[in-house]
C-alpha positions in Angstrom: -76.1 102.5 -192.4 -78.7 103.1 -189.2 -77.1 101.6 -185.5 -78.8 99.8 -183.2 -78.1 102.1 -180.6 -80.0 105.9 -180.1 -77.2 106.7 -178.2 -74.7 108.1 -180.8 -72.0 110.9 -180.6 -71.4 113.2 -184.0 -67.9 111.5 -183.4 -69.2 108.5 -184.0 -71.6 109.3 -186.6 -68.8 110.5 -188.3 -66.9 107.3 -187.7 -69.9 105.5 -189.7 -69.9 107.9 -192.3 -66.4 107.3 -192.9 -66.6 103.4 -192.8 -69.1 103.9 -195.6 -66.8 106.3 -197.4 -64.1 103.5 -196.7 -66.2 100.9 -199.0 -66.8 103.3 -201.6 -63.4 104.1 -201.9 -61.8 100.1 -201.5 -64.2 99.8 -204.3 -63.3 102.4 -206.3 -59.7 102.3 -206.1 -60.2 98.6 -207.5 -62.2 100.1 -209.9 -59.5 101.8 -211.1 -57.2 98.9 -211.6 -58.0 98.1 -214.8 -61.9 98.6 -214.6 -62.4 96.2 -211.9 -59.2 94.2 -210.8 -59.0 90.6 -211.1 -61.5 89.2 -209.1 -63.7 92.8 -208.2 -66.1 94.7 -210.4 -66.0 98.0 -211.3 -67.2 101.0 -208.7 -70.1 101.6 -210.7 -70.6 98.1 -211.5 -72.1 94.6 -209.9 -71.1 96.0 -206.2 -73.4 98.3 -204.2 -72.7 99.3 -200.9 -74.7 96.6 -199.0 -77.3 97.9 -195.7 -76.4 96.9 -192.5 -76.6 98.1 -188.7 -74.3 97.7 -185.9 -74.8 95.7 -182.5 -75.8 98.4 -180.0 -73.8 97.0 -177.1 -70.7 96.5 -179.0 -71.3 100.4 -180.6 -71.7 101.6 -176.9 -68.5 99.9 -175.8 -66.9 101.0 -178.5 -67.9 104.6 -177.9 -66.5 104.0 -174.0 -62.6 103.1 -175.2 -62.7 105.2 -178.1 -63.7 108.3 -175.3 -61.2 106.9 -172.6 -58.2 106.5 -175.9 -58.6 109.5 -176.9 -58.7 111.6 -173.7 -55.5 109.6 -172.8 -53.8 110.7 -176.2 -55.0 114.3 -175.6 -53.3 113.9 -172.4 -50.2 112.9 -173.5 -50.3 115.6 -176.4 -47.0 115.8 -178.3 -45.7 113.4 -176.0 -47.6 110.5 -177.6 -45.8 107.9 -179.2 -47.1 105.5 -182.0 -46.3 102.1 -180.8 -46.2 98.6 -182.0 -46.8 99.1 -186.0 -43.2 99.5 -187.9 -43.9 102.0 -189.8 -43.5 104.4 -187.3 -40.7 102.7 -185.5 -38.0 104.7 -186.8 -35.9 107.4 -184.7 -37.1 109.7 -186.6 -40.6 109.2 -185.7 -39.6 109.5 -182.1 -37.8 112.6 -182.6 -40.8 114.6 -184.2 -43.8 114.9 -182.0 -45.9 116.6 -184.6 -45.3 113.1 -187.1 -45.3 111.1 -183.4 -48.6 112.3 -182.9 -50.1 112.0 -186.0 -48.8 108.8 -186.3 -50.9 107.9 -182.8 -53.7 109.5 -183.5 -54.1 107.8 -187.1 -53.3 104.7 -185.4 -56.3 104.9 -182.3 -59.0 105.7 -185.6 -57.5 103.0 -187.4 -58.2 100.3 -184.9 -61.5 101.9 -184.2 -63.0 101.9 -187.6 -61.5 98.3 -187.6 -63.8 97.2 -184.4 -66.4 98.7 -186.2 -66.3 96.8 -189.0 -66.1 93.7 -186.7 -69.4 94.9 -184.5 -71.4 95.3 -187.8 -74.3 93.5 -187.6 -74.7 91.4 -191.3 -73.7 88.0 -193.1 -70.3 86.7 -192.4 -69.4 88.0 -196.2 -70.4 91.8 -195.7 -68.5 91.5 -193.0 -65.5 90.6 -194.5 -65.9 92.4 -197.3 -66.6 96.1 -194.9 -63.5 94.3 -193.0 -61.5 94.7 -196.2 -62.6 98.1 -197.1 -61.9 99.5 -194.1 -58.1 98.0 -193.9 -57.6 98.9 -197.9 -58.7 102.9 -196.8 -56.5 102.5 -193.3 -53.7 101.5 -195.4 -53.7 104.2 -198.0 -54.4 107.3 -195.3 -51.3 106.1 -193.2 -49.6 109.4 -192.5 -46.4 107.6 -193.5 -47.5 107.4 -196.9 -47.2 111.5 -197.6 -44.1 113.6 -197.6 -46.0 116.1 -195.4 -46.5 114.1 -192.1 -43.7 110.6 -192.9 -40.8 112.0 -190.5 -38.3 109.8 -192.0 -38.7 110.6 -195.4 -38.7 114.3 -194.3 -35.3 113.4 -192.9 -33.8 111.9 -195.7 -34.4 115.1 -197.7 -32.6 117.1 -195.1 -29.7 114.3 -195.2 -29.6 114.6 -198.7 -30.1 118.0 -199.8 -33.4 117.1 -202.1 -31.5 114.3 -203.7 -33.5 112.0 -202.3 -37.2 114.0 -203.6 -35.2 114.5 -206.6 -34.8 110.3 -207.1 -38.5 109.9 -206.1 -39.4 111.8 -208.5 -37.5 110.0 -210.6 -39.1 106.7 -209.2 -42.3 107.6 -209.6 -41.8 108.4 -213.5 -40.1 105.2 -214.3 -42.9 103.0 -212.7 -45.5 105.4 -214.3 -43.9 104.5 -217.8 -43.6 100.5 -216.8 -47.0 100.5 -215.7 -46.5 99.1 -211.7 -44.7 99.9 -208.3 -41.3 98.5 -208.6 -40.9 95.9 -205.6 -37.2 95.3 -207.1 -34.6 96.7 -209.3 -35.7 94.8 -212.0 -32.4 95.8 -214.0 -30.6 93.2 -212.2 -32.6 89.8 -213.6 -33.4 88.7 -217.1 -35.1 85.5 -217.7 -32.9 82.7 -218.9 -29.8 84.8 -217.7 -30.0 85.1 -214.1 -33.3 82.9 -213.1 -34.9 80.0 -215.1 -31.4 78.9 -215.9 -31.9 75.1 -215.5 -30.1 73.9 -218.8 -32.9 72.4 -221.0 -34.5 72.8 -224.2 -38.0 73.3 -225.9 -39.4 69.7 -227.2 -42.6 70.7 -228.4 -44.9 74.1 -228.5 -48.3 74.8 -229.7 -50.2 77.9 -229.2 -50.9 77.8 -226.1 -47.2 76.4 -224.4 -44.2 75.0 -225.0 -42.7 71.6 -223.6 -39.5 72.1 -221.6 -37.1 69.0 -220.9 -34.3 69.1 -218.3 -30.8 68.1 -219.1 -29.7 64.9 -216.7 -27.5 65.7 -213.8 -27.3 62.0 -212.8 -26.0 59.1 -215.2 -29.1 57.3 -214.8 -32.9 58.6 -214.2 -36.1 56.7 -213.2 -38.2 55.4 -216.0 -41.2 57.2 -215.3 -40.7 61.4 -216.3 -41.7 64.1 -214.0 -44.4 66.5 -215.6 -45.0 69.7 -213.8 -48.0 72.2 -214.6 -47.3 75.5 -213.0 -50.0 78.2 -212.8 -51.1 80.1 -216.0 -51.3 83.0 -214.2 -48.3 83.4 -213.3 -44.9 82.2 -215.5 -43.1 78.7 -214.5 -40.0 79.9 -213.3 -41.5 80.5 -209.9 -40.6 76.8 -209.8 -36.9 77.6 -211.5 -35.8 80.9 -209.9 -31.8 80.5 -208.6 -30.0 77.1 -208.6 -30.2 77.0 -205.2 -33.6 77.4 -204.8 -34.8 76.0 -207.9 -37.7 73.1 -207.1 -36.9 72.3 -211.0 -33.4 72.0 -210.8 -33.6 69.6 -207.1 -35.7 67.1 -208.8 -33.7 66.6 -211.9 -31.1 66.1 -209.4 -33.3 63.6 -208.0 -33.0 61.3 -211.0 -35.9 62.1 -212.3 -36.9 63.4 -216.3 -38.2 66.4 -215.8 -40.2 68.0 -217.8 -42.1 71.5 -217.4 -45.1 73.2 -219.7 -44.1 77.1 -220.0 -47.3 78.7 -220.6 -47.8 81.3 -223.4 -48.9 84.9 -222.4 -51.8 85.2 -224.2 -52.7 88.0 -226.7 -55.1 89.0 -228.7 -55.2 86.1 -230.8 -55.5 84.0 -227.9 -58.6 85.9 -226.4 -61.3 83.0 -226.9 -59.2 80.4 -225.8 -61.9 78.5 -222.8 -60.9 76.5 -220.0 -61.3 73.2 -222.3 -58.7 74.7 -224.6 -56.5 74.6 -221.6 -57.6 70.8 -220.5 -57.3 69.4 -224.5 -54.9 71.3 -225.9 -52.2 72.1 -223.0 -52.3 70.0 -220.1 -53.6 66.7 -221.7 -51.6 67.5 -224.6 -48.2 67.8 -222.1 -49.3 64.2 -220.8 -49.1 63.0 -224.3 -45.9 64.5 -225.0 -44.0 63.4 -222.2 -45.7 59.7 -222.8 -44.4 59.4 -226.4 -40.9 61.1 -225.9 -40.3 58.8 -222.5 -41.8 55.6 -224.2 -44.7 55.6 -221.6 -46.9 55.6 -224.3 -46.8 52.0 -224.4 -48.1 49.2 -223.2 -50.3 51.4 -220.4 -47.0 53.3 -219.0 -47.2 56.8 -216.6 -45.8 59.2 -215.7 -45.6 61.2 -212.7 -47.4 64.8 -212.7 -46.9 68.2 -210.4 -49.1 70.7 -210.3 -48.6 73.8 -208.9 -52.1 76.2 -207.7 -54.2 76.9 -210.5 -51.7 73.9 -212.4 -52.9 71.9 -209.9 -56.5 72.6 -210.8 -56.1 72.3 -214.3 -53.6 68.7 -213.7 -56.6 67.4 -211.9 -59.2 68.5 -214.1 -57.2 67.0 -217.2 -57.0 63.4 -215.6 -60.4 63.6 -214.8 -61.4 64.2 -218.5 -58.6 60.9 -219.3 -60.6 59.1 -216.3 -64.1 59.3 -218.3 -62.3 58.2 -221.3 -60.6 54.9 -219.5 -57.7 56.2 -219.4 -55.1 56.8 -216.4 -51.9 58.0 -217.4 -50.6 59.2 -214.3 -48.8 56.9 -211.6 -48.5 59.7 -209.2 -50.3 63.0 -208.5 -48.7 66.1 -206.4 -50.8 68.8 -205.5 -49.4 72.0 -204.1 -51.1 74.7 -202.7 -53.9 73.9 -205.0 -58.0 74.1 -204.8 -60.4 71.5 -205.6 -63.0 72.3 -203.4 -63.5 76.1 -203.2 -66.2 76.2 -199.8 -62.3 77.9 -198.5 -61.3 80.5 -200.6 -59.7 82.8 -197.8 -60.3 87.1 -198.4 -60.4 86.3 -202.2 -64.1 85.5 -201.5 -64.9 88.7 -200.8 -64.6 89.4 -204.2 -67.1 86.9 -206.1 -70.7 87.0 -206.2 -73.5 86.5 -208.6 -73.3 89.7 -210.1 -69.5 90.1 -210.2 -69.2 87.1 -212.4 -72.4 88.1 -214.8 -70.7 91.2 -215.3 -67.0 89.6 -216.1 -68.9 87.0 -218.2 -70.9 89.8 -220.1 -67.4 91.8 -220.5 -65.4 88.9 -221.9 -66.9 86.0 -221.8 -67.2 85.5 -225.3 -63.9 87.0 -225.9 -61.2 89.1 -224.8 -58.5 89.3 -222.2 -57.7 89.7 -218.8 -54.5 91.9 -218.3 -52.2 90.5 -216.8 -51.3 94.1 -214.5 -54.5 93.8 -213.1 -54.6 90.7 -211.8 -50.5 91.4 -210.0 -52.0 94.4 -208.9 -55.1 92.6 -206.8 -52.8 90.4 -205.6 -50.8 92.9 -204.4 -53.5 94.5 -202.5 -54.7 91.7 -200.5 -51.3 92.6 -198.6 -51.4 96.6 -199.4 -48.6 97.5 -196.3 -46.4 95.0 -197.2 -46.8 94.9 -201.3 -48.1 98.5 -202.0 -47.6 101.4 -199.5 -44.1 100.0 -198.3 -42.7 100.8 -201.6 -44.4 104.0 -202.8 -43.0 105.1 -199.4 -39.4 103.3 -200.6 -39.5 104.7 -203.7 -41.2 107.9 -204.2 -40.6 109.6 -200.6 -37.1 108.6 -199.7 -35.7 107.7 -203.3 -35.0 104.5 -202.7 -34.3 101.7 -205.3 -35.6 98.5 -204.1 -32.9 95.5 -203.5 -32.6 92.8 -206.1 -35.2 90.0 -205.0 -36.0 86.9 -207.3 -39.1 86.2 -206.2 -40.4 89.8 -206.0 -38.8 90.1 -210.0 -41.1 87.2 -210.8 -43.9 88.3 -208.8 -43.8 91.3 -211.3 -43.7 89.4 -214.7 -47.8 89.9 -215.1 -49.5 87.2 -217.4 -52.6 87.9 -219.2 -55.8 85.6 -219.2 -58.0 84.6 -221.9 -61.9 85.9 -220.9 -63.8 82.8 -221.3 -61.2 80.3 -219.8 -61.2 83.2 -217.0 -65.2 83.4 -216.6 -65.7 79.4 -216.7 -62.9 79.5 -213.8 -64.9 81.8 -211.8 -68.1 80.5 -212.1 -67.7 76.9 -211.7 -65.0 77.0 -209.2 -64.8 80.4 -207.1 -69.0 80.9 -207.3 -70.2 77.6 -207.3 -67.8 75.3 -206.5 -69.2 72.9 -208.6 -65.4 71.3 -209.9 -64.9 68.6 -207.1 -69.3 67.3 -207.3 -69.3 64.2 -209.1 -70.5 64.8 -212.9 -71.5 68.6 -211.8 -69.3 70.0 -214.6 -68.9 69.0 -218.2 -65.6 69.8 -219.5 -64.1 68.7 -223.2 -67.4 66.8 -223.7 -67.5 64.7 -220.3 -69.1 64.7 -217.5 -66.4 64.6 -214.9 -65.9 62.9 -211.4 -62.5 64.0 -209.4 -62.9 61.2 -207.8 -61.9 58.5 -210.8 -58.2 59.7 -210.6 -56.7 55.9 -209.1 -53.4 57.8 -208.8 -51.7 58.3 -205.2 -51.5 61.8 -204.5 -49.2 63.7 -202.7 -51.1 67.1 -201.3 -49.2 69.7 -199.9 -50.6 73.2 -198.2 -48.8 75.9 -196.6 -49.6 77.3 -193.2 -49.8 81.0 -193.3 -51.3 81.2 -197.2 -53.9 83.9 -197.8 -54.1 82.2 -201.6 -55.3 79.1 -201.2 -56.3 78.9 -197.3 -54.5 76.0 -195.5 -57.8 74.4 -195.0 -58.6 74.6 -198.5 -56.0 72.5 -199.5 -56.7 69.8 -197.1 -60.2 69.7 -198.5 -58.5 68.0 -201.4 -58.1 65.0 -199.1 -61.9 64.6 -199.1 -62.3 64.9 -202.6 -59.5 62.6 -203.9 -59.9 58.6 -203.5 -56.6 56.8 -204.3 -53.9 56.4 -201.9 -53.0 60.3 -200.2 -50.4 61.7 -198.0 -51.1 65.0 -197.1 -48.1 67.7 -195.5 -48.3 71.4 -194.5 -45.5 73.6 -194.5 -44.8 77.1 -192.7 -44.7 80.2 -194.1 -47.0 80.9 -197.1 -48.3 80.6 -200.6 -44.7 81.1 -202.1 -42.1 80.8 -199.5 -43.6 77.6 -197.9 -43.6 76.0 -201.6 -40.1 77.2 -202.5 -37.8 75.8 -199.4 -34.8 73.7 -200.2 -33.8 71.7 -197.8 -30.1 73.4 -197.9 -30.9 76.2 -196.2 -32.3 74.1 -192.9 -35.5 76.9 -192.9 -39.2 76.4 -191.6 -41.1 73.2 -190.6 -43.3 71.3 -191.9 -46.3 68.6 -190.5 -46.7 65.2 -191.5 -49.1 62.7 -189.7 -48.4 58.8 -190.6 -51.4 57.4 -189.2 -53.1 57.8 -192.6 -56.2 59.0 -191.2 -58.0 61.9 -192.7 -61.1 63.4 -190.6 -63.2 65.9 -192.0 -61.1 69.2 -191.2 -57.5 70.3 -191.4 -57.6 71.1 -187.5 -58.7 67.8 -186.3 -55.9 66.5 -189.1 -53.3 69.1 -187.2 -54.2 67.4 -183.8 -52.5 63.9 -184.6 -49.6 65.6 -186.7 -46.0 65.7 -185.8 -43.8 68.6 -186.6 -40.7 68.0 -188.3 -37.6 71.0 -188.7 -36.8 71.9 -192.2 -37.9 71.6 -195.8 -41.1 69.3 -197.0 -38.7 68.7 -200.2 -37.1 65.6 -198.5 -40.2 63.6 -197.7 -41.5 64.6 -201.3 -38.6 63.2 -202.7 -38.3 59.5 -200.7 -42.8 59.8 -201.8 -42.3 60.5 -205.5 -38.9 57.9 -205.8 -41.8 54.9 -204.6 -43.6 56.0 -207.8 -41.2 56.7 -210.0 -39.8 53.4 -211.5 -36.3 51.8 -212.1 -33.5 53.5 -212.8 -32.3 53.3 -216.7 -29.4 55.5 -218.5 -30.1 58.6 -219.0 -31.2 60.2 -222.4 -28.0 61.4 -224.5 -30.3 64.2 -226.5 -33.9 65.8 -225.8 -36.7 64.8 -227.3 -37.4 61.8 -229.3 -36.1 61.2 -233.3 -37.5 63.7 -235.5 -40.7 64.2 -234.1 -40.1 66.0 -231.0 -36.5 67.7 -231.2 -34.9 70.7 -229.6 -36.5 73.6 -230.5 -34.8 76.2 -229.1 -32.7 76.7 -225.7 -35.0 76.3 -222.1 -36.6 78.7 -221.0 -37.9 79.6 -224.8 -40.0 82.1 -226.1 -43.2 81.8 -224.6 -42.1 82.9 -221.0 -40.1 85.6 -222.4 -43.2 87.5 -223.6 -44.3 90.2 -221.6 -48.1 91.1 -220.8 
């Protein structure tokens, strides 16, 4: 690295070296996550440390600011306090001058390193990668992560006469055996017992998925059923955690005959499954079976459909393939935090480039599995302080057992992906962004065009989503050509979606003039904020597309062809990665 400024100091030479080390260490950390993590490459693989320079004026300004703040910190000495960071907010830090001073020095250095990353003269992607690398290294090097510097952990050890350290070692051994850091008390949950408990039955299965039909909660149901396609990188019960926050149960209670795809957790037998397989043998097959069970296969009958995250991408692709075959089976499409246009993918963009995708294609493009644990680890490291180091400190340094939390239990229940399917998805979406281009990709033998989907569409995006940024979710309004409704919810990728009305939490934004300008920012200028959940707005919208009400079925499935195989939630969802 060569700074433009000649007015450097040994201190700043050291910081520049640390910046390079941060890059290398962050890559190494991600390389260790199963030979490269979900999106990143191995440390010695497709990523190289880039060459860049600093803006001279920005560097000089940082030098002055650092010198001033460091001088003030040394002047305060052991009276310094690490203000503004929850990791050091406890009373134990304030009462321990050495720990407080070490934390204050750390925060100064962290701010400076991050400012230096911002001062680099490089293209936006390189800047984002540098910023991410520095953030990872600084999160890992915080004094709170080490017993020798963590005042709260030391205080806990004294109060418990060392018992907290013994429990911490036990927790560490337990987590090493299970292969991931515990975010919740996983022993408190069991799929089918206290999560994924909505009553139903599996009525169809093949090598890729089980189809679950749920028992009606109303005397009458709408004639058009509802099929939910969840993401295949997670298990479906994010939509059915507890009765009070289950979107599936909510839909059933609204009078919809509800079906959900429960993806199989791939093993070696599915290591050659492709994107086409997931479209033809899963999404399209699920649509076909739901139509047959409910009688909507006759006289062009239609069903309502919903896709969540990658499930929305799979659903939209399947509907485009069917449109290319002259079929329009969807009466409506709901897309929750879904990407169809991949030009705004947020922090995940830093992992994707041609070298990385080629590396993955050589590694597993012709067969193999993307381990679910690697996917889960990578997504956790997108928020390292909240989803990694917070639990390292609590579990191992303080000897705490994290409290039961259904969402975090689901988050730890990892799912593998077939290598060929995963590689196709990486190249054609995140890297080349071709899925939304008319006739740009061939799926199941057809050059597809998402604009051929004629169904009305309800598009939801979360304002603080770091996996599907709100701009990326909104971009689907510029791709799909049928009647549209867009709603923005507060919070993030999961909490924004799973927001039952009874909780009376968060807000959502709507725009009723029917206009969809090119950017989300322009759309938001004409939107109105409404308190509470977006579910009630979706209920009213979906009801308009659900058809007349008919007596609820008395049995699952249909005749001898689609009989109940086993009770919900079925076997597939219980398989561990």
